[in-house]
Structure formats: C-alpha cells, structure tokens
C-alpha positions, -999 to 999 in steps of 0.1 A, spaced: -496 937 -382 -479 917 -357 -480 879 -363 -500 873 -331 -528 895 -343 -528 884 -379 -531 848 -369 -565 834 -380 -566 811 -350 -559 819 -314 -546 784 -306 -516 792 -326 -504 823 -308 -467 818 -299 -464 819 -260 -451 851 -249 -453 872 -218 -477 902 -217 -461 935 -226 -434 947 -203 -426 911 -192 -413 898 -224 -392 867 -219 -367 852 -245 -343 824 -246 -321 838 -219 -351 839 -193 -361 803 -205 -324 791 -201 -322 806 -166 -355 791 -155 -344 757 -169 -308 760 -156 -313 771 -120 -337 740 -109 -316 717 -131 -284 726 -114 -301 725 -80 -316 691 -88 -282 677 -100 -263 690 -67 -290 673 -45 -288 642 -63 -250 639 -63 -249 649 -26 -274 621 -19 -256 595 -39 -220 602 -30 -221 617 5 -252 608 25 -263 575 10 -248 548 30 -263 518 15 -261 511 -22 -294 502 -39 -282 511 -74 -287 474 -87 -314 462 -63 -346 444 -76 -347 451 -114 -315 471 -117 -293 442 -119 -314 428 -149 -310 461 -167 -272 461 -162 -268 425 -173 -287 434 -206 -262 463 -212 -233 439 -204 -246 413 -229 -248 440 -258 -213 452 -251 -199 416 -248 -216 408 -282 -202 440 -300 -167 437 -286 -166 399 -296 -182 406 -331 -209 382 -323 -238 406 -338 -258 374 -349 -259 363 -313 -278 394 -304 -309 381 -323 -309 347 -306 -335 336 -282 -309 337 -254 -292 368 -266 -293 404 -253 -320 411 -277 -343 388 -257 -333 408 -225 -340 440 -242 -375 430 -252 -383 425 -215 -365 456 -202 -375 481 -227 -353 504 -246 -350 534 -221 -319 524 -201 -302 507 -230 -304 536 -254 -292 560 -226 -263 540 -214 -253 515 -239 -236 540 -264 -213 552 -236 -199 518 -229 -198 506 -265 -178 538 -274 -154 532 -244 -153 493 -250 -157 488 -212 -181 461 -201 -199 477 -172 -201 458 -138 -215 466 -103 -185 487 -94 -196 511 -122 -226 521 -99 -212 556 -97 -214 561 -135 -251 549 -133 -259 571 -105 -244 602 -121 -265 594 -153 -297 591 -133 -290 624 -115 -285 641 -149 -320 628 -159 -335 641 -128 -319 674 -133 -334 676 -169 -368 667 -154 -367 695 -128 -356 719 -155 -385 710 -178 -410 712 -148 -399 748 -145 -401 756 -184 -435 742 -185 -449 762 -156 -433 792 -172 -451 784 -204 -485 782 -187 -482 809 -160 -457 834 -177 -443 839 -143 -407 831 -140 -409 830 -100 -435 802 -99 -415 784 -126 -384 784 -106 -402 774 -73 -419 746 -92 -385 732 -106 -368 737 -72 -395 718 -52 -395 689 -77 -356 690 -76 -359 683 -38 -388 659 -39 -374 630 -18 -385 600 -40 -371 616 -70 -338 623 -54 -338 587 -40 -343 570 -74 -314 587 -89 -294 560 -70 -317 533 -83 -310 520 -118 -347 517 -128 -366 531 -159 -390 556 -141 -365 584 -138 -361 584 -176 -397 578 -181 -406 608 -162 -382 630 -183 -397 615 -215 -433 625 -204 -422 661 -199 -402 662 -232 -433 651 -250 -454 678 -234 -428 705 -240 -423 696 -277 -461 693 -283 -469 728 -266 -440 746 -284 -462 754 -315 -432 773 -332 -416 747 -352 -445 726 -370 -420 698 -381 -391 696 -354 -413 700 -324 -438 672 -334 -412 650 -344 -394 652 -310 -427 649 -294 -435 617 -315 -401 603 -307 -407 607 -270 -442 592 -274 -429 562 -292 -403 554 -265 -431 559 -239 -453 534 -259 -427 508 -261 -417 511 -224 -448 519 -204 -476 502 -223 -503 512 -196 -498 548 -207 -505 541 -244 -541 556 -244 -530 587 -227 -499 591 -249 -517 586 -281 -545 610 -271 -518 636 -260 -501 633 -291 -532 638 -313 -544 666 -292 -511 685 -294 -508 681 -332 -542 696 -335 -532 729 -319 -505 736 -346 -512 758 -375 -502 734 -402 -519 703 -385 -512 678 -413 -474 686 -412 -473 684 -376 -493 652 -374 -473 636 -402 -440 645 -384 -451 631 -351 -465 600 -367 -433 593 -387 -412 597 -356 -434 575 -334 -436 548 -361 -398 548 -364 -393 537 -329 -423 513 -329 -412 496 -362 -376 493 -350 -389 476 -319 -413 453 -339 -385 443 -363 -363 434 -332 -391 414 -317 -399 395 -348 -360 386 -353 -357 375 -317 -390 356 -311 -406 354 -345 -436 374 -334 -443 411 -338 -446 431 -307 -449 468 -304 -443 472 -266 -420 456 -242 -429 421 -232 -443 429 -196 -461 398 -195 -497 413 -194 -515 381 -185 -493 375 -156 -498 410 -143 -535 411 -145 -536 374 -130 -521 387 -98 -538 422 -100 -572 408 -99 -567 378 -76 -590 388 -48 -578 359 -25 -544 376 -25 -560 413 -22 -544 420 -58 -508 416 -46 -481 396 -62 -468 367 -42 -437 346 -44 -439 317 -53 -468 325 -76 -503 311 -66 -517 284 -88 -541 308 -105 -513 329 -117 -496 300 -134 -527 285 -149 -532 316 -170 -508 316 -201 -499 347 -222 -518 334 -250 -551 336 -232 -550 375 -235 -552 399 -207 -587 411 -216 -601 375 -213 -583 368 -181 -594 402 -165 -632 396 -177 -632 360 -163 -620 373 -129 -645 402 -128 -672 379 -138 -667 355 -111 -659 381 -84 -675 414 -93 -681 429 -59 -647 419 -48 -630 434 -77 -650 467 -73 -636 469 -37 -600 460 -48 -603 487 -74 -609 513 -47 -579 500 -29 -557 502 -58 -563 540 -60 -547 543 -25 -519 521 -33 -512 541 -65 -511 577 -50 -513 573 -13 -476 570 -5 -444 581 -22 -422 556 -41 -395 545 -16 -389 508 -17 -365 507 10 -375 534 35 -344 554 30 -338 588 43 -336 614 15 -311 643 23 -320 639 60 -358 634 55 -371 604 70 -401 582 57 -428 603 77 -415 635 64 -414 620 27 -450 609 30 -462 644 44 -443 659 13 -458 636 -11 -495 640 1 -492 677 2 -479 676 -34 -509 654 -42 -534 679 -25 -517 709 -42 -516 693 -76 -554 684 -73 -560 719 -62 -542 735 -93 -561 710 -116 -595 719 -102 -587 756 -101 -574 756 -138 -605 737 -150 -630 757 -131 -618 792 -126 -592 799 -151 -596 777 -182 -616 802 -204 -595 831 -195 -562 817 -206 -553 815 -244 -555 780 -259 -516 780 -268 -507 790 -233 -529 765 -215 -518 737 -239 -491 724 -216 -514 723 -187 -540 703 -207 -514 677 -218 -503 672 -182 -540 665 -173 -542 640 -201 -511 621 -189 -522 624 -153 -555 608 -160 -538 583 -181 -519 569 -151 -552 554 -138 -546 527 -163 -523 510 -137 -553 501 -118 -554 472 -143 -522 458 -128 -508 455 -94 -509 491 -84 -480 504 -66 -465 539 -58 -438 530 -84 -462 534 -113 -474 567 -101 -438 581 -99 -440 595 -135 -473 615 -125 -454 634 -97 -437 661 -122 -472 665 -136 -488 671 -103 -460 696 -95 -468 716 -128 -504 717 -119 -499 727 -84 -477 757 -94 -503 766 -121 -529 767 -95 -508 788 -72 -495 811 -98 -529 819 -110 -544 823 -76 -519 850 -67 -520 872 -98 -497 900 -101 -526 924 -109 -556 930 -85 -579 925 -115 -563 891 -123 -568 876 -89 -597 852 -84 -624 856 -58 -618 843 -24 -649 821 -27 -637 804 -57 -602 797 -42 -617 783 -10 -642 760 -30 -612 746 -51 -592 740 -20 -620 723 -2 -627 700 -32 -590 692 -35 -589 684 3 -619 661 1 -606 644 -31 -572 638 -14 -587 624 17 -608 599 -3 -578 589 -24 -558 582 9 -588 564 28 -602 546 -2 -585 513 9 -597 516 45 -633 524 33 -634 495 9 -623 470 36 -649 482 63 -675 457 54 -653 432 35 -659 397 50 -623 387 41 -607 417 57 -579 406 80 -585 419 115 -558 411 138 -544 418 173 -510 415 187 -499 403 222 -466 408 239 -455 380 261 -429 388 287 -407 363 304 -425 337 325 -459 340 304 -472 313 284 -495 314 254 -519 285 250 -541 273 223 -566 246 227 -579 228 195 -608 202 199 -609 176 173 -638 155 190 -663 170 165 -641 171 135 -633 148 108 -596 144 109 -575 127 80 -570 91 82 -533 91 72 -509 120 81 -475 119 68 -460 146 92 -473 175 115 -462 209 120 -470 235 147 -471 271 132 -471 303 150 -473 340 136 -451 363 155 -416 379 158 -382 364 157 -380 361 196 -405 333 191 -376 310 180 -364 310 216 -397 300 230 -402 264 243 -431 245 226 -452 220 244 -478 199 227 -501 181 252 -476 185 280 -447 170 258 -417 194 254 -406 197 217 -368 193 215 -365 217 184 -372 253 184 -394 273 160 -380 281 125 -391 302 98 -416 284 76 -393 291 47 -371 265 59 -398 236 53 -405 247 17 -377 250 -10 -393 276 -31 -401 297 0 -366 294 11 -359 315 -20 -377 344 -4 -346 351 16 -330 364 -16 -357 391 -17 -356 397 21 -319 402 20 -321 428 -7 -347 449 12 -334 444 48 -299 459 47 -314 491 29 -341 492 56 -317 490 84 -333 458 97 -324 420 99 -340 397 74 -354 377 102 -375 405 115 -397 404 84 -431 390 93 -433 354 86 -448 323 101 -426 300 124 -429 263 125 -417 231 142 -420 195 134 -441 173 159 -447 136 159 -480 127 147 -485 105 178 -485 133 199 -518 146 184 -552 136 200 -570 131 168 -604 125 186 -601 149 215 -585 182 228 -550 193 221 -534 218 241 -505 238 225 -483 260 248 -455 285 241 -434 293 272 -414 325 268 -376 321 272 -356 343 279 -369 376 262 -403 390 255 -420 379 222 -449 391 202 -477 368 189 -505 377 167 -542 367 167 -573 370 146 -601 392 160 -623 371 134 -613 336 128 -633 335 96 -620 368 82 -594 353 60 -589 319 44 -553 323 33 -528 314 60 -499 338 60 -499 375 63 -479 400 43 -445 403 58 -438 434 40 -471 451 48 -473 453 85 -455 469 114 -418 479 107 -420 481 69 -455 493 65 -445 524 46 -427 503 18 -456 504 -8 -438 488 -36 -427 458 -17 -460 452 0 -470 426 -24 -443 400 -16 -458 377 8 -445 346 28 -472 321 22 -469 284 30 -486 268 2 -512 274 -23 -541 264 -22 -545 261 16 -570 238 28 -585 247 62 -602 225 86 -626 236 112 -622 227 149 -633 243 181 -607 264 197 -601 288 225 -569 308 234 -555 323 265 -524 336 281 -511 324 314 -491 343 339 -481 319 367 -514 307 382 -534 336 366 -551 329 332 -564 355 310 -591 343 285 -588 360 250 -618 370 228 -595 366 196 -578 333 185 -541 333 188 -524 325 154 -513 290 164 -521 264 138 -516 226 134 -507 217 99 -512 180 88 -492 172 58 -508 143 39 -492 117 18 -494 123 -20 -526 112 -36 -521 79 -56 -538 94 -87 -520 127 -87 -484 132 -93 -466 155 -67 -459 190 -80 -426 196 -93 -403 217 -68 -387 246 -83 -350 245 -78 -336 275 -61 -309 297 -73 -298 330 -56 -289 351 -86 -289 383 -65 -258 375 -44 -223 377 -57 -211 340 -61 -175 333 -50 -153 317 -75 -138 285 -66 -99 281 -63 -95 247 -50 -112 222 -27 -105 193 -3 -126 161 1 -134 151 35 -125 115 43 -158 110 62 -191 102 47 -215 103 76 -246 121 87 -226 144 108 -193 161 95 -168 185 111 -145 203 85 -117 229 90 -115 255 63 -78 260 60 -61 291 45 -43 270 21 -74 266 -1 -78 304 -7 -60 326 -32 -24 331 -22 -30 368 -19 -55 360 11 -29 337 27 -9 350 56 3 317 75 -29 303 91 -47 335 87 -69 347 59 -65 385 52 -89 406 31 -89 445 26 -96 468 -4 -64 458 -23 -69 422 -20 -105 425 -30 -94 442 -62 -64 423 -71 -70 387 -62 -82 364 -88 -108 351 -62 -117 361 -26 -134 327 -22 -129 290 -18 -147 259 -18 -147 228 4 -164 194 -7 -193 179 15 -202 144 22 -231 129 5 -266 130 19 -282 97 25 -316 88 12 -345 103 31 -325 133 44 -342 164 34 -323 193 50 -287 202 60 -280 221 93 -248 241 90 -230 258 117 -199 280 105 -177 295 130 -143 314 132 -125 344 145 -117 377 131 -97 408 140 -92 442 122 -56 449 116 -65 484 106 -98 504 106 -122 484 128 -157 481 112 -179 458 93 -168 429 72 -188 403 53 -188 364 52 -206 348 21 -217 312 23 -234 293 -4 -241 257 -10 -234 243 -45 -254 213 -57 -245 184 -80 -263 201 -108 -244 232 -103 -273 251 -85 -261 278 -61 -280 286 -29 -268 314 -4 -276 308 30 -307 325 39 -298 335 75 -265 350 66 -258 382 87 -255 414 66 -221 421 82 -198 408 111 -180 436 130 -141 432 132 -126 448 163 -90 456 174 -88 422 191 -98 388 181 -135 378 185 -157 348 175 -186 348 152 -212 320 145 -234 315 114 -262 289 117 -288 279 91 -311 250 80 -312 246 44 -337 225 23 -319 199 0 -346 204 -26 -329 238 -35 -299 214 -47 -318 187 -64 -315 168 -31 -277 165 -32 -251 191 -22 -216 191 -36 -196 218 -19 -197 247 4 -182 281 -9 -171 308 15 -160 344 4 -146 371 24 -153 409 20 -139 440 38 -174 455 36 -210 439 42 -210 411 18 -240 424 -3 -222 457 -7 -191 440 -19 -202 439 -54 -200 478 -53 -165 478 -42 -147 492 -11 -126 522 2 -97 528 23 -118 533 51 -130 499 52 -113 473 75 -81 454 68 -93 422 84 -79 387 92 -98 356 97 -86 324 114 -99 290 127 -127 288 101 -146 257 103 -179 242 94 -201 216 113 -229 201 95 -257 175 101 -281 160 75 -315 156 89 -351 147 78 -377 175 84 -412 178 70 -417 195 37 -448 213 25 -437 220 -10 -456 198 -35 -479 183 -8 -515 186 5 -515 203 39 -547 208 60 -545 237 86 -565 236 118 
C-alpha cells in the first residue's frame, strides 16, 4: 500500500501533485531558479545600470558597515579580547543584530579585506542574491500549496519585480535578509519529509528572527510550534527545532553577558525609547530629532510595558486613534525612503503596485480561509497557514513607531497568499472551480478591508481636536502678507532676552523683506535650525535624503526666523508684521483652526514634495520642546497694492519671546553636534591668520593641499587623484571668537573649470572645534557644476558655535570629482577632471538669539 494511504494521519501526507501532474526535484528546481534568476537580473540592472544615486550606506547602513569593519580589524590585529569590550564591535553587534554580520563578515574575514564605502558594489551584489532567494522561495511555497507550476512562477516573478524589494537590494539594511529568513522558516516547517533536518533549519531561521526582529517573537514562536505539531514524529521535530533555536539564542545571550554583563535574548533595540515615541500623542506617534523631553525621561530600566501602560492610562482615546493611524502607516504605502524610481517605475506606480498587492493578498487570505480551507489536505495548506500566522504577527509593530519599513517582511507573505487565492479561483478542472458568488464575496470583502486600511488615518483624524488643518497661500511679486497680534488683553512676560519672528513657508521666504511695526529688518529669514544647535544637526539627515530624492535640502518643510530687537514690539498694544515678496513668488502656510495643534512645527518630511516617503515621515524640525504658547488676538490678510484680502485662517507667522534662564533652574545642556554621516577630509597642513578680529578674510592657497592636487596656483581633482592622494582636503586656522558671539557667518568662494568631462564636482566644507568636534556646513550644495570655461561659485552658511563648544579651531575643505556625498562610493572615468582656483573664505562672528536650552513663549 502506498505510504500516502497507509499514513495514519492525513497531516503527514507528503505534498505531491495529483496523478498525471507529478512534480519532483527538477520541477521544484525550475520553479525556484526561474524567478530567482529573474530577480537577480532585475536587482543587478537597477544597482549597476539605472541607479544614479547611491543609497547603500544611507541611514543605518553605515552603522552596519562600521560593525563589520571593527570585527575585521579586531581579528586582523589579533585583538580578540577587544571584541567583548563595551566599546568594541560586540557592543555594535548587540545593537545591529546578527543578520548582516553573519552574512558578510565571513567573506571579509577570509579575504582579510577591511570593507569601506567603495565596496558598496559587493554589498549590493549580496543583497541582490538575497532578494533572488526570496523570490525563488515565494515560487516554491506557492507550488507547495497550489500544486500549480504556472502560478508558482508567476508569484516568484511578480515579487522579483516588486519595486521596493528591488530598491532595497541597493540599501544595506536587515529587511532583505529578514524577509528571506521568514520564508526559509515557512519552507522548512512545511516540508514534513525530514523530521530532524527540516525542523532544525526552521529553528535556526526562527532563532535568527527572534534575535533580530523582537516584534515578530510571538508569531515566530507560534509558527514554529504549529509547524512541529504537523510532523509525524512530533517530539523529534520539536526537539530539533528547539535545539537549533536555543543554539542561536544562547550564543547571543552569552555575547550580551560578556559585553554588557546583562543577559539579552534579542538585539538591543531600545524598546522603552521606541514605545515612548510611538505613543507620544503630542507628536502623533512619530519620532522627532532632537528627542522630546518625554522620550528622554523614560529610561530603559522602566520597562516597555510600564511606559506603554502609563501613556495609555493618561491618553486612552488619543492612543486608540493613534492605533488606527498606525495601521495605515504600516501597510498603506510601499517602503521607499527616498522616492527613488525602480526600473523606470515612479513613486505613484510603486504605490499602485503595492496597494494592488495588498488587496490581492487579502483576497487570497479571505478566499483560502472561507472557501478552500477544508477542501485542501492539511499538509498542502500548511505553508499558507504559516504565512497567515507570520502576517498577523506583523501587527505587533503597532506597538512601535509604525512605518512601511517594518511591513516589508510581510510583502512576500502577501504575494504567496495572493497567488494561492488566484490559483484556487481558476482551478484546472470545472469541478474544482469555486462559485462566482463566493469569489465576488471574497473580492468585495478584500476591497473593503483594503480601503479601511488605507483610510484609517484619515478617519481617525476626522474628529480629532488636535488634527492639523492648514492652508497654503502663494504670494506673487508685489504682494504682502500681514499678521496683526494684539497684546493689549494679554499678559506678556516682564523680561525678554530676545525676540524672533518665525514664518512657516518655502525657501523663497528667505528673499522676502520683513517689517515689524513699519520698521524694516535688515536681516533675512533663516531656517530655524540656525538658531538651535541640536536642530542644526538635522541638516545631516536632510542631506542624506535630499540628493536621493532629487531635491535641495532647503526645500524640506521647516520654519524660518529672523531676530528682532525687543524694543520694536508693542507689548501693550497691536503689532503688525509684514512680509513683502521680493523678487520671486513664495508660499506661506496658515492654520484653518488656530487651536488645532499645540506643537509649533510641522513635519518637514510629511507634506508636499516628500509626502510619499513613509519611513522618513517621523523626522520633524521642531523649534523646542516643550512649547509654551501664549494667547493673543490676531488676524491675517494679504495685500495686493491697495487691495486687501481678509483671511479666514491664521497665517503661520509667530512672535517668539526668548526668556532669560530661571534663577532656580539650570539651563539644559546643549548636545554637541557631530556630522558622522559625511566623509571628513583629513588635514595635511594649516596656516594661521595674523588677524584676530570679528571679521576675517582668508585665502585658501593650493600649497596647503597634498602635492598631488597642486598645479601651480590651481588645485586639481579627478578619479586618479581621488584614489591616489593621501588626502583630498586641507585645513586653515580660524581666529578665535570673542565672548558673547554665538554664530559664525561664512562665505566660501572660488572658481572652477573642467579640464575634461564637464559635469558635477563636490566641495565639502566642515568646521572643527577646539575639542575636535566636526560640523559639516548644513547648507552645502550637493554638487557644483564644472563647465568648459572658468565659472564662480559661492557657498554661504550661518553656523551656531554651540556645535563646537563655542570655539571653532579651523575650517576644512575637501574636493571631489563627484557630488561630495557620493565621493565615499568612488568615481569613474566619466567624472570630471576639474581644476579650482582663487579659493577664499570670508567670515564674521556675530551674536544671534539661541533657543536651545531656553524658555520660549510663542504668540
């Protein structure tokens, strides 16, 4: 009697095709190989043909690479004991998780090569191989459930071309290997043929997922246990899976004890910090930089459950609304941090693809559970059941700051369920095909559920009193925006240290004239980051996102401010603030409901140009926390010549009063800034200016650069020099700042010319403090074009000295034959061979109001 008939339990029947459609290893190999090769081809084409902007080491990628570098250095120098130190690579690994280290570290250890940014191509190739494996396993699992090679190959091919998956092969992040591990676990636990090897492989994958993705622990544990229960020899299967999982967990726990002295079974993802920002209803559950006070008050020793309970207890209704919004943030949009195109598909196309996959996956899930569940043998449906368990497990990310990045590992599961639904909906035999009514019912239910997921955020905000409802106004040349604040019935502070006028609008506001009570202010509006040292560091993050989005960092949404003498303000009467547009049009925003939001600043990543970048939506440019708001009667209007238009909304023009520090309260310590995302030019030699004045004018001669860059009075840079010179940068000493000076205004000028291959070059400028702190200028242009003839360029910025402990030491300049942020990835022969001359820096120390560590009242 055949084994399948003799088996006492139907759940242990090995998955085979019906008679006449037998499939063996060759068919499985084809179903795996075709989608895998297709995925590998698409990923390599994207990374090495069509991807113009490198994002391999953006955001967390550089930290993962640093961890691998530290391990290779430790092994190459024989400093094995240093791995377990609190500052060693072991501490980095505890934060990063083991996925990327286990995959890439052995390759570099065997070769003895310490990886650097120029090895991005190796990392992209590795990530492409992982994506290929994921696409192949999607196909295999669909084949295992449907027994249909056609739908299996379709599923693998569609996931191979899924735009976010292709994009992330060029991003050195853990999501690509984590998606593969989810499918490895499902494939192993649904094999059922090898009661020891398969569960052991599943347990190994489960252990790595538990260590790396703590939010998935409940789903992984349930899936592992449920899979073991389907084996004929349950005890053997359970023991094999348990031993494999515990081997991973115990190794990780031993590493954490050796490094920190405390056991830990997961990567140290700072759970208290994550739940603190996730349930901060004032910030709508988004993380902010710098951190709000509430986030910093909660220590990791408090425990995530205690912190979550406290937040829900005090704001139950708001947390309920926030939970609904998180569902949309988790599944509503594809993971695409930088709005990059994928194989020619723009962001709108990627959103359509993603939402179609979401709807199809939900249809397949509903159809599988309602119409086909009982008719499919248990062994055949096991893979789909495990997909369902892991998919539901992704809702655990609602406890954290939910973004599309966390849902990425659910996308191959949705693809499998979608093809299962389509495969069974179009059965090969008429008797196997479901009724039309059942199919339509499942389709309608899936569409309604998809619509609910996509619109949950809008629905939850409909009656929310804190919902920000704003309007925008386009001011053309000759128009004026006017805001009147009446302090006659308002209690104003008795002592004011300084006053700022703040405006919310686009970068063209920086060219507008500002008038306060008829008095023209000599200075122009500046991004508010310049008045707050910690917020100036946001330029680091903006610079990472802007080039890959094809925009300028100044185009991100942020407040702009200008200092005003306190004597200009009528503290007991009306104050008129005017903005005169010169010379181009400018956009200014207004609140439809003045009382709709207490926090001052909008999300500069959430609106307008970058509204489809879900993972970045939490980064906000806030002025200060907490914000003290004062009430004052106000009205707004727009003037066009003699014609005035009274507005029903309130223009987002505010007066900020910076108060003296309270005598009983020590001022908050300002976090010293450090730009760790930018390549820091090494210093060859420096010259000390003879002047020690507030203003200084310094030449940057070619003689202070490496000899390879020197060509008489010119400085030359190309691919050969970039790779061969000991240093592509030089440093020049700056005069000391006098007491009371808070900022330094810099103007860097020069001329450049392309000797060959006209194109984009990069100029990196950074300030170094007496304490060694490095701060790259925030308003550096991404690139400067070098043409066939000499042309001038100007770089201007105003930098808070608080970033440098109040005292700058030198100015460093580095030159690249490519945009400077891409210089870390290397150059090609097609890049310019450029020459620079007449480089100089003009600076001025000045005193501007600072809002870091102060009390501010906004009217």
